[in-house]
DOTORTOR-291329 format. One record per atom (N, C-alpha, C): x, y, z. Coordinates in steps of 0.2 Angstrom, whole numbers, plus 5000, padded with zeros to 4 digits. Layout:
N
XYZ ...
***
This chain:
591
492047454769 492247474763 492547544764 492947564760 493247634760 493047674754 492747734755 492547774750 493047804746 493047804739 493547814734 493547894734 494147914733 494347994732 494948004728 495148054725 495748074722 496248104727 496848104725 497348134730 497348214731 497148244726 497048324726 496448344723 496348404725 495648434723 495848484717 495548484712 495748524706 495248584705 495448644707 495048704706 495448754702 495348744695 495748784690 495448854688 495848904688 495648964685 495848974678 495349004674 495449014667 495349084665 495749114663 495749184661 495349194655 494849224655 494349234649 494449314647 494649314641 494749384638 494049424637 494149494638 493549534637 493249524630 492649534630 492349534623 492349614621 492649624616 492749694613 492449694606 492049744606 491749764599 492149814596 492449794590 492849844587 492449884582 492549944581 492149984576 492649984570 492249984564 492649984557 492850054556 493450064555 493750134554 493850144546 493550194543 493650204536 494450214534 494650194528 495350204526 495550284526 494950324525 495050394525 495150424531 495050394537 495050424543 495750444545 495750494550 496350524552 496850474555 497450484555 497950434558 497950434566 497650484569 497650494576 497050454578 497050394582 496450364583 496550324590 496050304593 496050254599 496050184596 496350144601 496350074599 495650034600 495250064603 494550044603 494050094602 493450084598 492950134598 492350114603 492350054605 491850034610 492049964613 491949954619 492049884622 491649874628 491549814630 491149794636 491749784642 491549804648 491949794654 491549774660 491849724663 491449704669 491549754675 491049764679 491149814685 491649784689 492149834691 492649814695 493349794692 493249784685 493849764681 494149824677 494649824673 494949874670 495149854663 495249904658 495549894652 495949964650 496349964646 496750014644 496650044637 496550104636 496450144630 497150174628 497250174622 497850204619 497750244613 498050294612 498050334606 498650324602 498550314595 499050304591 499050354586 499650364582 499650414577 499950484579 500150484585 500350554588 500750534594 501250584595 501650584602 501450634606 500950674605 500750734609 500450704615 500350744620 500150724627 499350714626 499150664629 498350654629 498050674636 497450704635 497050724641 496450674641 496450634646 495850584647 495350614651 494650594650 494050614654 493550564653 493050564658 492550514657 491850554657 491350534654 490750564653 490350554660 490450494663 490150484670 490550444674 490850464679 491350434683 491050384688 490350384688 490050334692 489950274689 490050274682 490050214678 490750194676 491150234674 491850214672 492250274674 492850264677 493450314678 493950294673 494350354672 494950344667 495550384670 496150344670 496750374673 497150424668 497650454670 498050494666 498350454660 498450394661 498750344656 498250304652 497550324653 497050284649 496750224652 496950214658 496650144661 495950164663 495550124661 494750124662 494550074667 494250094672 493950054677 493250054678 492849994677 492149994678 491950004685 491550054686 491250074693 490550054694 490150064689 489350044690 489150024683 488549994683 488249964677 487950024673 488050014667 487850064662 488350084657 488150134652 488650154647 488850224648 489450244646 489650304645 490250314640 490450374639 491050384634 491650404638 492250374636 492850404638 493150444633 493350504634 493650554629 494450564630 494750564624 495450574624 495550644619 495750694623 495950754619 496650764618 496850764611 497550764609 497550804603 498150844602 498250874596 497650914593 497250944597 496750984595 496050944593 496150874594 495550834593 495250804599 494650784599 494350744604 494150674602 494350624604 494250554602 493750524608 493350484606 492950454611 492850374610 492750344615 492650264615 492050254620 491550214617 490950204622 491150134626 491050144632 491150094637 490450064640 490350004639 489749974642 489949934648 489749954654 490049914660 489449864662 489649804662 489149754664 489249714670 488749674672 488849624677 489049564674 489549524677 489649464674 489049414674 489049364670 488449314670 488749244667 488549194671 488749134669 488149084668 488149044662 487549004661 487848934659 487548884660 487748814658 487148774655 487348734650 486848694646 486648634650 486948614656 486748554660 486748584667 486248574671 486248594678 486148524683 486048474679 485948404683 486248354679 486748314682 487048264678 487048204682 486948144679 487048074682 487548034678 488048014681 488547974678 488747904681 489047864678 489347804681 490047814683 490247774688 490947794690 491447784684 491947824683 492447824678 492147864671 491547884671 491247914665 491347984666 491448024660 491548094659 490948124655 490848194656 490348224652 490648294651 490548334646 490748404645 490148444646 490148504650 489648544651 489848614647 489448634643 489548704640 489448764644 489948794645 489848854650 489948924646 489448964647 489449024644 489649084649 490149114648 490349174653 490349234649 489949284651 489849344647 490049394652 490449444650 490649504654 491149484660 491349424661 491849414667 492449394664 493049404668 493649394665 493949324667 493849304673 494149244676 493649204679 493549144677 493149094681 493549034684 493249014689 493448954693 492948904694 493148844696 492748794697 492948754703 492448734707 492548694713 492048644714 492248584717 491748524719 491648524726 491048514728 490948504735 491248434738 491348394734 491648324736 492048304730 492748314730 493148294725 493248214724 492948184729 492948104729 492448074725 491948124723 491348094719 491448124712 491648184711 491748214705 492248254704 492648254699 493248294697 493048344692 493148414693 492948454688 493648494685 493648494679 494348524676 494148554669 494648604668 494648634661 495148604656 495448544658 495948504654 495748504647 496248534643 496148544635 495648584633 495248624637 494748664635 495048734632 494748764627 494948824624 494348874624 494448934626 493948984626 493749004619 493149004617 492949024610 492449074611 492549134610 492049184611 491849194618 491249174619 490949174626 490949104629 491149054626 491048984628 491648944629 491548904634 492148854636 491848794638 492148734637 491848674640 492248644646 491848634651 492048604657 491948524657 492548494659 492448424660 492348394667 491748354668 491648324674 491748254674 492148224678 492348154678 492148124685 491748074684 491448034689 492047994693 492148004699 492647964703 492347914707 491847924711 491547874715 490847884716 490547834718 489747834719 489647894725 489047934723 488847974728 488548044725 488548094728 488248154725 488648214727 488748264723 489148324724 488848384720 489048434721 488848494718 489448534715 489448554709 490048584706 489848654705 490248704707 490148774707 490548804702 490348844696 490648874692 490548954693 491048984695 490949054697 491549104695 491349174695 491849224693 492249234699 492949224698 493449224703 493349284708 493149344705 493149404708 492449414712 491949384709 491249394712 490949324713 491249284718 491049214719 490349204722 490049254725 489449254729 488849284724 489049314719 488549344714 488549324707 489049294705 489149274698 489349194698 488849154697 489049084698 488449044695 488548974694 488048924692 488248864695 487748824697 487848754700 487748704695 488048644695 487948584692 487848524697 487348494698 487248444703 487448374699 487848334703 488148274700 487948214704 487648164701 487548104704 487948044701 488348014705 488747954702 488547894705 488347844700 488247774702 487547764706 487547704709 486947684712 487147674720 487747704722 487847694730 488347644731 488547594727 489047544728 489647574729 490047564734 490747594735 491247544733 491647574728 492247534725 492947564727 493347524728 494047554730 494447564724 494747624723 495147634717 495847614719 496147584713 496847564714 497347614716 497147674714 497647734715 497547764722 497147734726 496947764732 497547754737 497747814740 498347814745 498047824752 497947774756 497647774763 498147804768 498747814766 499247844771 499147924771 498847954766 498748024765 498148054768 498148104772 497548134775 497148174769 496448164769 496048204764 495448234768 495248294765 494548314768 494148334763 493448324763 492948334758 492748404757 493048454761 492848524761 493548564760 493448614756 494048654755 493948724759 493348734760 493248794764 492448784767 492348814773 491748804777 491448874778 490748884777 490348934779 489848914784 489748944790 489248914795 488948974798 488348974800 488049024804 488249014811 488249074815 488349074822 487849034825 488048984830 487648944834 487448884830 487648874824 487448814820 488148774818 487948714816 488548664814 488548644806 489148624804 489148594797 489648544798 489548484794 489948424794 490248404787 490748374787 491048344781 491548284783 491648244778 492048184779 492848204779 493148164783 493948164783 494148094782 494648084778 494848014776 495648004778 495747954782 496347924784 496347854786 496847814785 496847744787 496747734794 496947774798 496847764806 496547824809 495947834809 495647894811 495747914819 495947854822 496047864830 496647914831 497047924826 497647974826 497448044823 496948054821 496748124819 496648174824 496848234824 496748284829 496548344824 496148394828 495948454825 495848514830 495948574828 495848634831 495748694827 495448744830 495348804827 495848854829 496148894824 496648944826 496349004830 495649014830 495349064834 494749024837 494849004844 494348964847 493749004849 493749074848 493149114850 492649114844 492949104838 492549104832 492249044830 492648984831 492348924829 492748864833 492348804833 492648754836 492548694831 493048644832 492948584827 493048524831 492648474830 492648404833 492648354828 493048294829 493048234825 492748174828 492448134823 492148074826 492148024820 492547964822 492547914817 491847884815 491747874809 491047844807 491147774804 491647764800 491847694797 492547684796 492747634794 493447614792 493747674788 494247714791 494647754787 494247824785 493647834789 493247884788 493047924794 493147984795 492848024801 492448084799 492048094803 491548154802 491848214806 492048274803 492248334806 491648374806 491548404812 490948454813 491248524816 491048574812 491248644814 490648674816 490748704822 490248744825 490448824825 489948864823 490048934823 489948964830 490349004833 490249034839 490149104839 490549144835 490449214834 490649234827 490349284824 490449304818 491149324817 491449304811 492149314809 492449264805 493149264804 493449214800 494049184804 494149124803 494749084806 494849024801 495348984804 495548924800 495448864805 495348804802 495348744806 495848704803 496248674808 496848624805 496648554808 496648504803 496648434804 497248404803 497548364807 498148334806 498248264809 498748224807 498948164810 499348174816 499148144822 499648144828 500248114826 500848144828 501448124826 501748134819 501348164815 501548174808 501148244806 501448294809 501148364808 501148384800 501648354796 501648374789 501048344785 500748294788 500148264785 499448304788 499348354785 498748404787 498448434782 497848464784 497448504779 497248564783 497248624780 496948684783 496448714780 495848724783 495248744780 494948814782 494948854778 494648924780 493948914782 493748954788 493048954790 492849024791 492149034789 491849094789 491249094793 491149124799 490549114803 490149174802 489549164800 489049214798 488549224804 487949254803 487449264809 487549324812 488049334815 488149404819 488249454813 488449434808 488549484802 487949474797 487449514798 486849504793 486749574789 486649574783 486549634780 485949674783 486049744783 485549794786 485349774793 485749744796 485549734804 485949774808 485649814813 486049854817 486349814823 487049824824 487349794829 487849844833 488049814839 488349864843 489149854842 489349804838 490049794837 490149794829 490749814826 490849804819 490749734817 490349724812 490249654810 490749634805 490849564804 491349534799 491049544793 491449564787 491149564781 491049494778 490449484774 490249424771 490649414764 490749474762 491149474755 491649534755 492149534751 492649584751 492349654749 491849654745 491549714742 491049744747 490949714753 490449734758 490649804761 490249844764 490449904768 490049904774 490549924780 490249924786 490149994788 489450014789 489250084790 489250094798 489450154800 489450174807 489050234808 488650234813 488250294814 488050294822 487850354824 487750374831 486950364832 486850334838 486150324841 486250354848 486050414849 486150454855 486950454857 487150424862 487850424864 488250364862 487850314859 488150254857 488250254849 488850214848 489050204841 488750134838 488350134833 488050074830 488350064823 488249994821 488549974815 488049934811 488149944804 487749904799 488149874793 488049814792 488449784786 487949794780 488349814775 487949824769 488249794763 487849764758 488149734752 488349784747 488749764742 489049814737 488549854734 487949824732 487349854729 486849894733 487049914739 486549934744 486250004741 485650014743 485250074742 485350124748 485650184747 485750224753 485150254755 484650264751 483950284754 483650234758 483750174757 483450124761 483850114768 484450124767 484950124773 484650184778 484650244775 484350304779 483750284782 483250254778 482650244781 482650194788 483150144787 483250094793 483550134799 483950174797 484250214803 483750264806 483350294802 482850344805 482350304809 482150244807 481650204811 482050184817 482650164817 483050144823 483150194828 483350254826 483450304831 482850344833 482350344829 481750374830 481650444827 482150464823 482050534820 482350534813 482050584809 482250594802 482750654802 483250654797 483650714797 483550744790 483750814791 483650854785 484150844779 483950854773 484450844767 484650774767 484150724768 484350654768 483750614764 483950574760 483550534756 483250474759 482550464758 482250414762 481750374757 481550314758 481150274754 480450284756 480350314762 479650324764 479550394766 478950414766 478750484768 479050504775 479550544776 479750554783 479350604787 479350594794 479050634798 479350704799 478950754799 479250824799 479450834806 479950874807 480250894813 479950954816 479650994811 479351064813 478851074808 478251104810 477751124805 477951164799 478451194800 478751234794 479151194789 479251134791 479651084786 479251074780 479651054775 479351034769 479650964766 479350924762 479550864760 479550864752 480150854749 480150854742 480250784739 480050764733 480050694731 480450694724 480750644723 481150634716 480950564714 480950554707 480850484704 481550454702 481650394704 482250364702 482050294699 482450264694 482350204691 482850154695 482550104698 482950044701 482549984699 483049934696 482749874694 482149874689 482349924685 481849934679 481149964681 481049984687 480450014689 480550084692 480050124691 480150194694 479950194701 480350224706 480250224713 480250294715 479950314721 479950374724 480450384730 480850434730 481250444735 481050514739 481150524745 480950584749 481450614752 481450684753 481950724756 481650774761 481750764767 481550814772 481950874772 481550934772 481950994771 481651044776 482051094779 481851144783 481551204779 481251244783 480951304780 481551344777 481551374771 482051414768 482651364766 482551314764 483051264763 483451284757 484051254756 484551274751 484451224745 484151244739 484051204734 484651174731 485251204732 485851174729 486051114733 485951114739 486051054743 485650994741 485051014739 484550954737 484850934730 485050974726 485350954720 485950914721 486350924726 486950884727 486750814729 486250804733 485950744735 485750704730 485250734725 485050694720 485550674715 486050714713 486550704708 486950644711 487150644718 487550594720 487250524721 486550534722 486150464722 486050434715 485850484711 485750454704 486350444699 486850484702 487450484697 487450524691 486950574691 486850614685 486850684687 487250734685 487250804686 486950834680 486450884682 486050924677 486350984675 486351004669 486451074666 486051134670 486351184671 486051244674 485751234681 485951184685 485851164692 486351194696 486151224702 486651254707 486851194711 487551184713 487751134717 488251164722 488351134728 488851164733 489451124732 489451074728 490151034726 490251034719 490851034717 490951034709 490750974706 490250984701 489950924698 490350894693 490150834692 490550794687 490350804680 490750824675 490550844668 490250784665 489750804661 489450754657 489750734650 490150784648 490550784642 491150824643 491650804639 492250834639 492250914638 491750934634 491750994632 491351044637 491051014642 490651044647 491151094651 490851144654 491151194659 490851194666 491151214671 490951214677 491051294680 490451324681 490551394683 490551394691 490851444694 491051444701 490951514703 490651524709 490551584712 490551584720 490551634723 490551634730 489851664733 489651624738 489051644741 489051664749 488851714751 488951734758 488151724761 488051674766 487451664768 487451644776 486951644779 486851624786 486951554787 487351524791 487451454792 487151434799 486651394799 486251374805 486651344810 487151304808 487551264813 487951314818 488251364814 488751404818 488451474820 487851484818 487551554819 487951614817 488351594811 488651654808 488551654801 488751714798 488751714790 489451684788 489351644783 489951614781 489951614773 490551614770 490651614763 490751544760 490451524756 490551454752 490551464745 490751404742 490851404734 490151374732 489951404726 489351374722 489651354715 489251304712 489451274706 488851274701 489051274695 488451264690 488851224684 488551174682 488751134676 488451164670 488751184665 488451204658 488851174652 488451164647 488751134641 489151184637 489451164631 489751204627 489351254624 489551314623 489151374620 488551384624 488551384631 487951384635 487751454635 487051464637 486751524637 486951564643 487351614642 487651654647 487151694651 486651724648 486151764651 485751714656 485551654654 485251614658 485651594664 486251584663 486651564669 486751624674 486851684671 486951744675 486251754680 485751744676 485051754680 485051694686 485251634684 485151584690 485651604695 486251624694 486751644699 486451694703 486251754700 485951804704 485351784708 484951744706 484351714710 484651674715 485151634715 485451594720 485651634725 486051694724 486251734729 485751774733 485151784729 484651824732 484251774737 484051714735 483651674738 484051644745 484651644745 485051624751 485251674756 485051734755 485151784760 484551784765 484551734770 483951724774 484051754781 483451764784 483451784791 483651734795 484151744800 484351694804 483951684810 483351714811 482851704817 482551644816 482251614822 481851554822 482251494819 482851494819 483251434816 483551394822 483551334823 483851294828 484651294827 484951314832 485651314832 485951264837 486551234835 486851184839 487351214844 487551274842 488051304846 487851374847 488051404853 487851474855 488151524850 487651564847 487851614842 488351664844 488951664842 489451714844 489451774841 489151784835 489151844831 488451854828 488051894832 487451914830 487251984832 486752024829 486652094831 486252094837 486552114842 486152114849 485652174849 485652214844 485152274844 484552244841 484552184838 483952164834 483752094837 484252054840 484051994842 484251974849 483951924852 484151894859 484151824858 484551784862 484651714862 484151674866 483851634864 483351594868 483651514868 483751484873 484051414873 483551364877 483651304875 483351254879 483751184878 483551134881 483951074881 483551014878 483850984874 483550924871 483950864874 483650834879 483950774882 483950714878 483550714873 483550654868 484250644865 484450704863 485150714860 485650734865 485450744871 485950774876 486350834874 485950884871 486250944868 485851004870 486251054871 485851124872 485751154865 485251184864 485051214858 484851284858 484951324853 484851394854 484451424848 484251484849 483851514843 483851594844 483951624839 483951694839 483151724838 482951764843 482251794842 482351864842 481851894838 481851964837 481652004844 481952054845 481752094851 481052124851 480852134845 480152164844 479752124839 479152124840 478652084836 478852004836 479051984841 479251914841 478651864840 478751824835 478251774833 478351704838 478051714844 478151664849 477851594847 477251594843 476951534840 477451494836 477751534832 478351504827 478851474831 479051514836 479651494841 479451424844 478851424847 478651364850 478651304845 478351314839 478351264834 478951234832 479451274831 480151254830 480451214835 480351234841 480651194847 480351134848 479651124847 479351064847 479651014841 479751044835 480051004830 480650974832 481051014836 481750994838 481650944844 481250954849 481150904855 480650854854 480150864850 479550814850 479150824856 479250874860 478850874866 478450944866 477850944868 477451004869 477551034876 477551094877 477651124884 476951154886 476851144893 476251174896 476251254895 475651274894 475551344893 475951384888 476051344883 476351384877 475851374871 475851424867 475451424861 475751384855 475351344851 475651304846 475151314840 475351304834 474951304828 474651234827 474951184830 474651124829 474351094836 473851054835 473551024842 473950974845 474150984851 474550934855 474250864856 474550814856 474250754857 474250734865 473650714866 473450704874 473650634875 474150624880 474350554882 473950534889 473850584893 473450574899 472950624901 472350614900 471750664901 471750694908 472050654913 472050684920 472550734920 473050734917 473550794918 473650834912 473250814906 473350854900 472650874897 472650934895 472050964891 472251014886 471851024881 472051074876 471551124875 471751184876 471251244875 471451274868 470851284864 470851304857 470651384857 471051424854 470851494854 471151534848 470951594847 471351634842 471751684845 472251704841 472651764843 472951794837 473151864838 473451904833 474151894833 474451854829 475251844829 475551904826 476151934829 476451984826 476751964819 476652014814 476851994807 476351964803 475851944806 475251914801 474651954801 474351954796 473751994795 473151964798 473051904798 472451874800 472551844807 471951834811 472051804817 472151724816 472551704821 472751634820 472451584826 472251524823 472051474828 472651444832 472651444838 473251414842 472951364847 473351324849 473251274854 473651274860 473451274866 473751274872 473651224876 474251184878 474251124882 474151154890 473651134894 473651144901 473551084905 473651094911 473551044916 472851054920 472351014919 471751014922 471651014929 472250984932 472250974939 472451044943 472751084938 472951154942 472351194944 472451234948 471851284950 471651324945 471051344945 470751394940 471151454939 471451474944 471851544944 472551524940 472851464942 473451444939 473351434931 472751404929 472651384922 472551454918 472151494921 472051554918 472651604917 473051604922 473651644922 474151614916 474151544916 474651514911 474351524904 473751524903 473451544896 473551614895 473451654899 473651724898 474351734896 474751704900 475451714898 475651684891 475351624889 475451604882 475151644877 474651674878 474351724873 474751794873 475051814878 475351874878 476151864876 476351804875 477051784873 477551784878 477351774885 477851764890 478151694889 478751694890 479151634889 479051584895 479051524893 479051474899 479651434898 479751394903 480351354903 480251294899 480651274894 480551214890 480751154894 480351104895 480551044899 481051004895 481550974899 481950924896 481650864893 481850844887 481450794884 481850724884 
***
């Protein structure tokens, strides 16, 4: 017997209009007004605001560009979930419209349907916040899904499912722009398994039960292909490195097509009739497995969705890649990278308490709300860190800029009436070993407290006039006071880089120097004094001597720890300890 199916697969798109809440405007209101006072907008979609009642130029702005942006022509684009205001400044007036950016949501009143062949049923579909929905069936020969005659009423529309042939199939109702995140399934069972030939069946035409295929690397997926003479069927993949396809007849007029995923990526498979190339089907294939979210790979992975992002970072001298979904948490990504490369970075957000690189480091925390729960994020900071850079990180992560906070980047205004103060700051730059001049910013509300702002600016200038000594530099300092400092250098083989530090010519705090170098290399040096006790890996070659010493610049005697080699002679050990206590420099070993 031949399994029944229809000639074509119906996957229809229906444009659903946005749900717009119109505010009632009193008859006494001014003639200059916006076409909307509020509306809902799906993330990733747009709507246009217009001002009527005037021919004057309109200046548009947004209260939070992380939620919604607006162009010079009033086009509003949803960027992130939440609510904000869009402002239109025109003819001396400021108009506003509230925008609620939402994620699309689809619900159905039936998720499991049983039908007899030829029977139809209507499924009530509720689509909230999404503009365009589509429908697809895993087997068009079992059930046909269509919007025929359907009309969208508010948030609702009725989908017609028509039983074609005995069997099972799954119908997917999805948002066209977000097919992997906004969807619902309806499972359909038709009849009791008896196969009946439909009078409309055309056995001279080639059909396939799949319209697209997703398969994991190293795995297979099969679907049926229908043609009157399966011995004439041929198939191939356009990129044989990504996938392969084989055909095997299973019964009269039916063949099983098997697609095997070979390497992450996308390709097409073509199935055709030998001697009649026009009788063919082309099926897109996506191979996953090599491309997994949050997985570190040596090559750039193929995206699983158009909204995915491929992150690139360095691990030593090698470039690594990580595939991220659209809603990824950057603090979590930073955590995964830190654990992979074995080191934490300054001015970087993490989801776990980071390991300090130096004893003088500090760790600050912030509270954020994710998935309706309060979570803690951590930032690793050097001694004498720049609070403005911390403010940048927090604002970019949370999407909220605070009034009277100092930033190194121009902040996003919270209201159209806000102002951004700007000034210059000359401070020592760790990376270049030079004093550099940079811009600083502060977000202030209308009628802000000028005395408060001036005090914060003066404090910012004072706190960032830092001493450049004992700071790890990645380049040889070309501009420093040779009457006050000398350059000390070492090599960090873990990063394959030479590092530098300015040390005072008098009253050098060599314990602090050693601590900072240990924080950079992660290695303790023999016969150097440290403020933290070195870890012993091999008691035969490592031993720690604990003593006290008067460190220049400190009033109290300090407990210090010196790593020695117990296999050295007594004379060598004592000389090394004396050198450590007197501040004689030793050679820093490569790490």
